[in-house]
ROTI-888067 format. One record per residue: residue number from 0; residue in three letters; z, y, x of N, C-alpha, C in turn. Coordinates in steps of 0.05 Angstrom, whole numbers, m for minus. Each point is the difference from the previous one (the first is absolute). Example, Ala and Ser with C-alpha at 12.3 -4.5 7.8 and 13.67 -1.06 7.14 Angstrom:
BEGIN
   figu   gumi      n_w      n_v      n_u     ca_w     ca_v     ca_u      c_w      c_v      c_u
      0    Ala      156     m114      264        0       24      m18        0       24       18
      1    Ser      m14       21       m7        1       24       16       14       22      m15
//
This chain:
BEGIN
   figu   gumi      n_w      n_v      n_u     ca_w     ca_v     ca_u      c_w      c_v      c_u
      0    Unk     m551      401      513        9      m18       22      m24      m18        8
      1    Unk       m4       m2       26      m22      m15       11        7      m29        4
      2    Unk      m21      m18        0        6      m28        7       15       m2       26
      3    Unk       20      m17        0       19       m1       23      m13      m14       23
      4    Unk        8        9       24       m6      m16       24       17      m25       m1
      5    Unk       m5      m19       18       14      m25       m1       30        2        3
      6    Unk        9       20       16       28        1        6       14       24      m14
      7    Unk      m14       17      m14       13       22      m14      m15        9      m24
      8    Unk       14       14      m17      m12       12      m24       m4       30        6
      9    Unk      m23       11       m7       m7       27        6        1       17      m26
     10    Unk       15       22        1        1       19      m22      m15       26        9
     11    Unk      m16       11      m18      m15       24        7        5       22      m20
     12    Unk       m2       25       11        3       23      m17      m20       22        9
     13    Unk      m19        8      m18      m19       21        8       14       28        0
     14    Unk      m10       17       18       12       27        2      m18       22      m10
     15    Unk      m23       m8      m12      m17       20      m13      m16      m14      m22
     16    Unk      m12       16      m17      m14      m10      m24      m24      m17        7
     17    Unk      m15        7       21      m23      m15        7        8      m29        8
     18    Unk       19       m2       18        9      m27        9       11      m16      m24
     19    Unk       14       14      m18       11      m14      m24      m23      m12      m16
     20    Unk      m21       16       m4      m23      m10      m15      m14      m23       14
     21    Unk       m3        2       27      m13      m21       15       16      m26       m2
     22    Unk       26        1        1       17      m24       m2       m3      m12      m28
     23    Unk       m1       16      m21       m4      m10      m27      m27      m14       m3
     24    Unk      m20       12       12      m27      m12       m2        0      m27       16
     25    Unk       13        0       23        1      m25       15       14      m22      m16
     26    Unk       22        7      m13       15      m18      m17      m18      m12      m22
     27    Unk      m16       17      m13      m17       m8      m22      m23      m18       11
     28    Unk      m11        8       22      m21      m17       12       10      m28        7
     29    Unk       25       m1       10       11      m26        7        4      m17      m26
     30    Unk        9       13      m21        3      m14      m26      m27      m11      m10
     31    Unk      m20       17        0      m27       m8       m9      m10      m24       16
     32    Unk        2        3       27      m11      m21       18       16      m26       m2
     33    Unk       25        2       m8       16      m25       m4      m10      m14      m26
     34    Unk       m4       15      m21       m6      m12      m26      m30       m8       m3
     35    Unk      m18       13       14      m29       m6       m4       m6      m29        4
     36    Unk       10      m14       21       m8      m28        4       13      m20      m20
     37    Unk       20       10      m14       15      m18      m18      m15       m4      m26
     38    Unk        0      m24      m12      m17       m6      m22       12        5      m28
     39    Unk       26        5       m1       12        3      m27       m7       27      m13
     40    Unk        1        0      m26       m6       25      m15       21       21        6
     41    Unk       24       m8        7       21       19        6       m6       14       26
     42    Unk      m12      m14       19       m8       13       25      m23       19       m4
     43    Unk      m18       m7      m18      m22       18       m6       10       26      m13
     44    Unk       20       m4      m18       12       24      m12       13       17       21
     45    Unk       16      m12       18       14       15       20      m19       15       19
     46    Unk      m22      m13        7      m20       13       18      m12       24      m13
     47    Unk       m7       m2      m26      m11       23      m14       20       23       m3
     48    Unk       25       m8       m5       21       21       m2        3       15       26
     49    Unk        0      m13       22        2       13       26      m24       18        6
     50    Unk      m24      m10       m7      m24       16        4        2       26      m16
     51    Unk        8       m2      m25        1       24      m17       23       18        7
     52    Unk       21      m11       12       22       17       12      m12       18       22
     53    Unk      m18      m12       17      m12       15       21      m18       22      m12
     54    Unk      m15       m6      m20      m17       19      m13       17       24      m10
     55    Unk       24       m6      m11       18       21      m10        8       18       23
     56    Unk        6      m12       23        7       16       24      m23       19        8
     57    Unk      m24      m11        0      m23       16        8       m5       24      m19
     58    Unk        8       m4      m26       m5       21      m19       20       23        2
     59    Unk       23       m5       14       21       20        1       m2       17       25
     60    Unk      m16       m8       20       m2       15       25      m28       m5       12
     61    Unk       m7       18       18      m26       m3       14        5      m18       25
     62    Unk        2      m26       m5        6      m18       21      m22       m1       21
     63    Unk      m25        3       m9      m22       m1       20        3       22       20
     64    Unk        5       24       m8        4       23       18       24       m5       18
     65    Unk       22      m10      m11       23       m6       16       m6      m20       22
     66    Unk      m14      m21       m7       m7      m21       19      m18       11       22
     67    Unk      m20       16       m7      m18       11       20       15       18       19
     68    Unk       18       17      m11       16       18       17       17      m16       19
     69    Unk       13      m21      m10       18      m16       17      m15      m15       22
     70    Unk      m24      m10       m8      m16      m14       20       m9       20       22
     71    Unk       m7       24       m7       m8       20       20       24        8       17
     72    Unk       24        3      m12       24        7       15        6      m21       21
     73    Unk       m3      m25       m8        6      m22       19      m21       m1       22
     74    Unk      m25        6       m7      m21        1       21        7       22       20
     75    Unk        8       23       m9        7       22       18       23       m7       18
     76    Unk       21      m13      m12       24       m8       15       m8      m20       22
     77    Unk      m16      m19       m7       m7      m21       19      m19       10       22
     78    Unk      m18       18       m8      m17       13       20       16       15       21
     79    Unk       23       11       m9       17       16       17       15      m16       21
     80    Unk        2      m26       m4       15      m16       20      m18      m16       19
     81    Unk      m26        5       m2      m19      m14       16        5        3       30
     82    Unk       10       24        8        4        5       29       25      m14       11
     83    Unk       17      m11      m18       23      m15        9       m8      m25       15
     84    Unk        8       m3       26       m9      m23       15       10      m27      m10
     85    Unk       22        1      m17       11      m25      m10      m15      m10      m26
     86    Unk      m18       16       m9      m14       m6      m25      m23      m21        6
     87    Unk       m1      m20      m17      m22      m19        1      m24       12      m13
     88    Unk      m19       10       16      m23       14      m10      m18      m17      m18
     89    Unk       m2      m25        6      m17      m18      m16       11       m3      m28
     90    Unk       27       m4       m1       13       m2      m27       m1       27      m14
     91    Unk        3       22       14       m1       26      m12      m27        5      m12
     92    Unk      m21       m6       15      m27        4      m11       m5      m17      m24
     93    Unk       10      m24       m1       m3      m18      m23       13       13      m25
     94    Unk       25       10        3       14       12      m22      m15       25      m10
     95    Unk      m10       16       19      m14       24       m7      m26       m7      m15
     96    Unk      m13      m21        8      m24       m8      m15        7       m9      m28
     97    Unk       22      m14       m4        9       m8      m26        6       24      m17
     98    Unk       14       20       11        7       24      m15      m25       15       m8
     99    Unk      m18        4       18      m25       15       m7      m17      m15      m20
    100    Unk        0      m27        3      m17      m16      m18       10        2      m29
    101    Unk       26       m4       m4       10        0      m28        0       29      m11
    102    Unk        4       20       18       m2       28       m9      m28        6      m10
    103    Unk      m20       m9       14      m28        5       m8       m5      m14      m27
    104    Unk       10      m24       m4       m4      m14      m26       12       16      m23
    105    Unk       24       11        5       14       15      m21      m16       26       m6
    106    Unk       m9       13       21      m16       25       m4      m26       m5      m15
    107    Unk      m11      m24        4      m25       m6      m14        4      m12      m27
    108    Unk       25       m4       m7        7      m12      m27       m4       22      m21
    109    Unk      m18       m5      m19       m5       21      m20       19       m4      m24
    110    Unk        9       22      m11       18       m1      m23       29       m5        8
    111    Unk       17       m4      m20       29       m4        4        5      m30        7
    112    Unk       21       m4       15        8      m28        6        8      m13      m26
    113    Unk       m8      m24       m4        7      m15      m24      m16        8      m25
    114    Unk      m20       17        3      m15       10      m23      m13      m23      m15
    115    Unk      m12      m19       15      m14      m22      m13       19      m17      m18
    116    Unk       25       m4       10       19      m14      m16       11       16      m23
    117    Unk        3       26        5       10       18      m21      m19        2      m23
    118    Unk      m26       m2        5      m20        3      m21       m8      m27      m13
    119    Unk       11      m22       10       m6      m26      m11       15       m3      m27
    120    Unk      m15       m4      m22       12        0      m26       19      m23       m4
    121    Unk       m6      m22       11       18      m23       m2       27        6       13
    122    Unk       m1       10       25       25        6       15       14       24      m13
    123    Unk      m15       18      m10       12       24      m13       16       m9      m25
    124    Unk      m10      m19      m15       14       m9      m24       27      m13        7
    125    Unk        1      m13       23       25      m12       10       20       21        8
    126    Unk      m11       20       15       17       22       10       13       15      m23
    127    Unk      m15        5      m21       10       15      m23       23      m13      m14
    128    Unk        2      m27        2       22      m14      m12       23       m5       19
    129    Unk       m4        6       26       20       m8       20       26       16       m2
    130    Unk       m1       23      m13       25       16       m2       18      m11      m22
    131    Unk      m10      m19      m16       16      m12      m22       12      m26       11
    132    Unk       26       m4       m1       12      m26        9      m13      m23      m15
    133    Unk      m11      m18       16      m14      m23      m12      m26        7      m14
    134    Unk      m11       23        7      m24       10      m14      m26      m15        5
    135    Unk        1      m19       19      m25      m15        6        0      m28      m13
    136    Unk       16       m3      m21        0      m25      m15      m27       m6      m11
    137    Unk       m4      m26       m7      m26       m8      m10       m8       15      m25
    138    Unk       19        5      m18       m7       13      m25       m6       30        4
    139    Unk       11       11       23       m6       28        6      m28        3       13
    140    Unk       m7      m19       17      m24        2       16      m15      m26       m2
    141    Unk      m13       m5      m23      m14      m26       m3      m23       m4       21
    142    Unk      m13       21        9      m21       m3       20       13       m9       27
    143    Unk       23       12        7       14       m9       24        8      m29       m2
    144    Unk       10       m7      m24        8      m28       m5      m24      m19        4
    145    Unk      m23        8      m11      m25      m16        3       m8       m2       30
    146    Unk        2       22       14       m8        0       29       18      m18       16
    147    Unk       26        0       m6       19      m16       14       m5      m30       m4
    148    Unk      m13       m7      m22       m5      m29       m6      m26      m10       14
    149    Unk      m14       18       13      m24       m8       14        7      m16       26
    150    Unk      m19      m15       10        6      m16       25       10       18       22
    151    Unk       17      m12       17       11       16       22      m22       11       18
    152    Unk      m21      m14        5      m21        9       17      m12       26      m10
    153    Unk       m3        3      m26      m11       24      m12       19       23        3
    154    Unk       26       m5       m6       20       21        2        3        9       29
    155    Unk        0      m20       18        3        6       29      m23       17       10
    156    Unk      m24       m6       m8      m23       15        9        1       29       m9
    157    Unk        9        5      m24        1       27      m11       23       16       14
    158    Unk       23      m12        3       22       14       13       m6        6       29
    159    Unk      m13      m18       14       m8        5       28      m19       23        1
    160    Unk      m19        2      m19      m19       22       m1       15       27       m4
    161    Unk       19        0      m18       15       25       m5       17        7       24
    162    Unk       12      m20       13       16        5       24      m18       11       22
    163    Unk      m24      m10        2      m18        8       22       m7       30       m1
    164    Unk        0       12      m24       m6       29       m3       21       17       14
    165    Unk       24      m12        7       21       15       13        4       m9       29
    166    Unk      m18      m15       11        4      m11       27        2       21       21
    167    Unk      m16       22       m2        2       21       20       28       13        0
    168    Unk       11        4      m24       27       11       m2       20      m19       13
    169    Unk       m3      m26       m5       18      m20       12       m2        1       30
    170    Unk      m24        1       11       m3        1       29       13       25       12
    171    Unk       m4       23      m13       12       25       10       31       m1       m1
    172    Unk       10       m9      m22       30        0       m4       12      m19       20
    173    Unk      m11      m24        4       12      m20       18       m2       10       29
    174    Unk      m23       13        7       m3       10       27       20       22        6
    175    Unk        4       19      m19       18       22        5       29      m10        1
    176    Unk        8      m18      m17       27      m10        0        5      m17       25
    177    Unk      m20      m14        9        3      m15       25        5       18       24
    178    Unk      m14       22        1        3       20       22       27       13       m2
    179    Unk        9        7      m24       26       13       m4       22      m19        9
    180    Unk       m1      m24      m10       22      m20        6        0       m6       30
    181    Unk      m23       m1       13       m1       m7       28        3       23       19
    182    Unk        7       24      m10        1       24       17       26        1       16
    183    Unk       20      m16       m6       25        0       15       11      m28        4
    184    Unk       17       m4       19       14      m25        3       28        2      m11
    185    Unk       11      m21      m11       27        2      m12       22        5       20
    186    Unk       20       15       m8       24        4       16       23      m14      m14
    187    Unk       19       m9       16       24      m13      m11       21       21       m6
    188    Unk       10        1      m24       19       21       m8       24      m13      m14
    189    Unk       21       16       m2       24       m8      m14        7       20      m21
    190    Unk        6       m9      m24        8       17      m22       30       m4       m4
    191    Unk       17       20        9       29       m3       m4        7       m1      m29
    192    Unk       15      m20       m8        8       m2      m28      m24       m2      m19
    193    Unk      m22      m10       10      m24       m3      m17      m15       25       m7
    194    Unk        4       21       16      m13       26       m5      m13       10       25
    195    Unk      m25        9       m3      m15       11       23      m17       24       m9
    196    Unk        1       21       16      m16       24       m6      m12       11       26
    197    Unk      m25       10       m3      m13       10       24      m18       24       m8
    198    Unk        0       20       17      m18       23       m4      m27       m6       10
    199    Unk      m20       14      m11      m28       m4        7      m11       26       11
    200    Unk      m19       m2       18      m14       24       11      m21        9      m20
    201    Unk        3       23      m12      m19       10      m20      m27        6       13
    202    Unk        0        4       26      m25        6       14      m17      m25        4
    203    Unk       13      m23        0      m15      m26        2        9      m17      m23
    204    Unk      m10        6      m24       10      m13      m24       m4      m30        0
    205    Unk       22      m14       m7       m1      m29       m2      m14       m7      m27
    206    Unk      m14      m23        0      m13       m9      m24       16      m21      m15
    207    Unk       14      m17       15       12      m24      m11       25       m8       16
    208    Unk       20       m9      m15       24      m11       13        0      m30       m6
    209    Unk        4      m16       21        1      m29       m3       27      m10       10
    210    Unk       13      m17      m15       27      m10        7       m2      m31        0
    211    Unk        9      m12       21        0      m29        2       28      m11        1
    212    Unk        5      m20      m17       26      m14       m1       m5      m30        5
    213    Unk       19      m13       14       m4      m29        4       m2      m14      m28
    214    Unk      m17      m20       m1       m5      m13      m25       26      m12      m12
    215    Unk       18       m8       18       25      m13      m10       21       21       m9
    216    Unk       m6       25        3       19       21       m7        5        0      m31
    217    Unk       25        5       m8        5        2      m29        0       28      m10
    218    Unk      m15       18       15       m2       28       m8      m29        7       m5
    219    Unk       m5       22      m15      m27       11       m2        2       30        6
    220    Unk      m22       12        7       m1       28        8      m11       17      m23
    221    Unk       14       23       m4      m10       20      m19       m5       26       16
    222    Unk      m25        8        0       m9       22       17       m8       24      m17
    223    Unk        9       24        8       m9       24      m13       m6       21       22
    224    Unk      m17       19       m6       m6       20       20      m23       17       m7
    225    Unk       m5       19       18      m21       19       m4      m10       11       27
    226    Unk       m9       24        0      m12       12       23       19        3       24
    227    Unk       25        7       m6       19        8       21       20      m22        9
    228    Unk        6      m19      m18       19      m21        8       m3      m23      m19
    229    Unk       12      m23        8        1      m23      m17       27      m13        2
    230    Unk        7      m16      m21       25      m13       m2       m4      m29       m7
    231    Unk       15      m18       12       m1      m28       m6       28      m10       m8
    232    Unk        2      m13      m22       25      m12       m9       m4      m30       m1
    233    Unk       19      m15       10       m2      m29       m1       19      m10      m21
    234    Unk      m11      m14      m20       15       m7      m24        3      m30       m3
    235    Unk       22       m8      m13        5      m28       m6      m10       m5      m29
    236    Unk      m19      m18       m3      m13       m4      m26       19      m14      m20
    237    Unk       m5        5      m25       15      m13      m22      m20       m3      m23
    238    Unk        1      m24      m12      m18       m5      m23       12       11      m26
    239    Unk       25        9        1       13        8      m25        8       30        2
    240    Unk       14        7       22       10       27        3      m18       17       18
    241    Unk        5       26        1      m15       17       18        5       m7       29
    242    Unk      m21       m1       16        3       m6       28       18       21       14
    243    Unk       16       m9       19       19       17       14       m7        2       29
    244    Unk        5       23       12       m5        3       29       20      m17       16
    245    Unk      m10      m14       20       18      m16       16       18       18       17
    246    Unk       23      m11        7       18       15       18       m2       m9       29
    247    Unk      m18      m19        4       m3      m10       27      m21       16       16
    248    Unk        4        2       26      m20       12       17      m24      m19        0
    249    Unk      m24       11       m4      m24      m16       m5      m21        5       22
    250    Unk       m8      m21       13      m21        2       21      m27       m5      m14
    251    Unk      m19       17        6      m27       m3      m12      m21       10       19
    252    Unk      m25       m4       m7      m23       10       16      m14       23      m16
    253    Unk       m7       21       15      m11       24      m13      m26        8       12
    254    Unk      m19        6      m17      m26       13        8       m3       26      m15
    255    Unk       m3       22       15       m7       25      m12      m30        4        7
    256    Unk      m17       m5      m19      m29       m1        5      m11       28       m2
    257    Unk       m9       11       23       m8       28        2      m30        5       m4
    258    Unk      m16      m19        9      m29        4        1      m12        9      m27
//
């Protein structure tokens, strides 16, 4: 779920594995960037945990190749609309320059993404204990405990340096998600009895579904879907029992992001 606009809460659902990975990376980058400026040892812990979660994602898939392919696909798509008289050519050229620039940086990046962090013995020792609940206690990782007791300025400098090794990935992910989210304008829809389903054109595959509900609504959206169709259920939350689908007709805003 993305940070809400002032008047509504936005729920998102990826429709393919690449977009799912990009959303997870965005989430982790946001966590890191929130905790980095904070001076407490708990924030330093949280920032490192998010960094190493990203490294784990990089180790499970060839994210660099996926990013380069997606950047090229977007370049081709945008090049194809240049002849449209309604297109702002200056803005189009700016976006294409950004796409080509970050694509070139990724192509020139030697080795695997996150390799520097993966091979760092200090960070590796923390990662090895992360699968154990509470495994980063002081008695488990005395070196980590020692590092956390150092002045904030020292911890901050090192975390910023580690984060900087992933800056090209961050730029690529944020640019792609920005283009995907901005590829359509929202439509106003109604879900009879809290249920909505729509078919998708397999020839123009959607990347992402976005659902907006008024901030004052007492419902939340649960989205599921794939290549051919998607479903939205609007549920009444409960802190004790399982959430139930509302019986009321629900008005919402929908984006089917195709680009």
